[in-house]
N, C-alpha and C positions, 0 to 999 in steps of 0.2 A: 310809679306803679299805683293803680287804683285799688280800692278796698277789696274788690272781688279777686283781682289778680294777686294781691298780697295774702288774702286769707281764705280764698275760696277753693273750689266751688261749694264745699259743704262745711257748715259749722256743726259741731257736736256739742249739745248742751246737756249735761248731766244734772238732774234736778230741774227739769224743764217745764213741768206742767202748771205750776202756779207761783205766785209771788215774784221774787227777783228772777228766778229761772225762766218764768213765762215772759217777763220783760226782756231778758236777754234773747230769748227765741224770736220775739217780735223784732227786736232791734237788729239782729243778724239778718233776718229776712228783709227788713226795710232797706238794708244796705246791699241787698241783691244776692245773699247766700241762701242756698237750700239748707234745710235744717234737719239734722238727725237729733231726735229728742228722746231722752231717757227719763223715766220715772217709775215709781212702784204702782201707782193707781191708774189702771188701764182706762177707765171712763174719762177721768179728768185729762189724762194725757191725750187721748184721741180728740176730745173737744178742743183742747188748746192747739193741737196740730192742725185741725181743720180750720180754726180761726186764722192761724198763721198763713196757711196756704191760700185761703180765700182773700185775706186782706192784702197780701204782698205778692201774690202771683208766683210763688216759688214752690218747689217740691218739698214735701216733708216725709219723714220716715220715723217710725216710733219703735222704741225698745221698752217693753215692760219688764223691768228687772229690779232686783234689790241690790243696792250698792254694797251691802254687807256680805253678799254671796262670794265665797272664795273663788268661784269660777267666773267672776264678772269680766275678767279679761277675755276669756274665751267667748263669752256671750257677746260682748261688744265687737270682738274681732270677726265673729261670724256675721253679725248684722251689718258690718261696715266694710266687709272685704272688697266690695265692688265700688266703694266710694273714695274720693280723694278728700279727706278731712283736712282742711287748712286752718281751722279755728276750733279750739277745744276750750270750753268753759265748764269748770267743775264747780257747781253751785249746790253743794249738798253738805249736810251735817247731821250728826246725832248728838244731842246734848242731854245726857242723863242729869237729872236735877237731884241734888242731895249731897250730904257730906260723904266724902270718899269712903269711909269705913262702913257707911250705912247703905251705899249703893251696890246693888247686886253685881257680882263680877261679870255675869253675862251681858249686862247693860253696858258696863265699862268696856268690855272687849268689842262689842258692836260699835261703840263710839270710836274706838281705835281703828277698827276695820274701815269704817266709812270716812273718818277724818284723816287717816294716815295711810293705811295699806292700799286702799282703792285709788287714791290720787297717784301713788307711785306706780301701781299696775297700769293705769290708763295713760299716764305720761310716758311710761316705757313703751307702750303700744303705739302711741301717736307721735311722739317727738322725733323718732328716727326718720320716718318718711318725710316729716317737715324739714328736718335738717338736710336730708338728701336733695330736696327740691329747693333748698335755700330760701324758703318762705313759709310763713304760717305764724300762728300764735297760740299761746296757752295762757289761760287766766284761771288761777285757783282762787276762789272767793274765800277770803279769810274773815277775820273779825278783830276788832280792837280787843276782844277777850284774849286773843293770842299774845297780848303784850304783858299779861300778868296772871298770876294764879287767882283762883276764886274758891271760896269755901264750898260753894254749892255746885260748881261747874268744873271740877278738876280735869276730867278727861276731855271735855269739850275745849276748854282753854288751851290745854296742852296740844290737842289735835290741831287747833287753829294756828298755834305757834309753829307746829310742824309744817303745815301747808305754807305758811309765810316763808319759812326758811327754804323749803323745797322750791318755791317759786323764785326766790332770790338766787338760789343755786343754779337753777335752769337758765335764768337770765344771764348770770355771770359766765356760764359755760357755753353760751350760744355760739360764740366765735370759734370755739374749739370743736364744735360739731361739724364744721364745714371742712 
């Protein structure tokens, strides 16, 4: 089975407009997948989506949304309801900097939302249809920070550990989904 047959026809990249997410968007398109791209910044997202479409001859679609939004699952479901997403890449993080007791609770909870809750919400939305088709892939981009605590990045490191374990759990359970 070729790449498009295994992971297509659409890739969904969360955190898609710049940096590593931009690179994932281009790479998915270079391999022949259409790309659904999500980011907060509309202008940069539209620029990147246009580049991806022009350079690789694929379709792109954008979702301007905040991954900390408790309704993110509904937002993504509505935007992708007519698409067959076969590859999901979660490339997003919130990393409050500072000692735990000095970091405002709302910053910590935003980090937990983006680094823990939203990956669960989006995997729940997308993994079932992939399992039913018996093909597809999910990549949760973690960090070496997820291997240990850190004085100034407590919720970030904890969140990346969460993503790491979630990814391993999904991988281990893939045969049970069929």
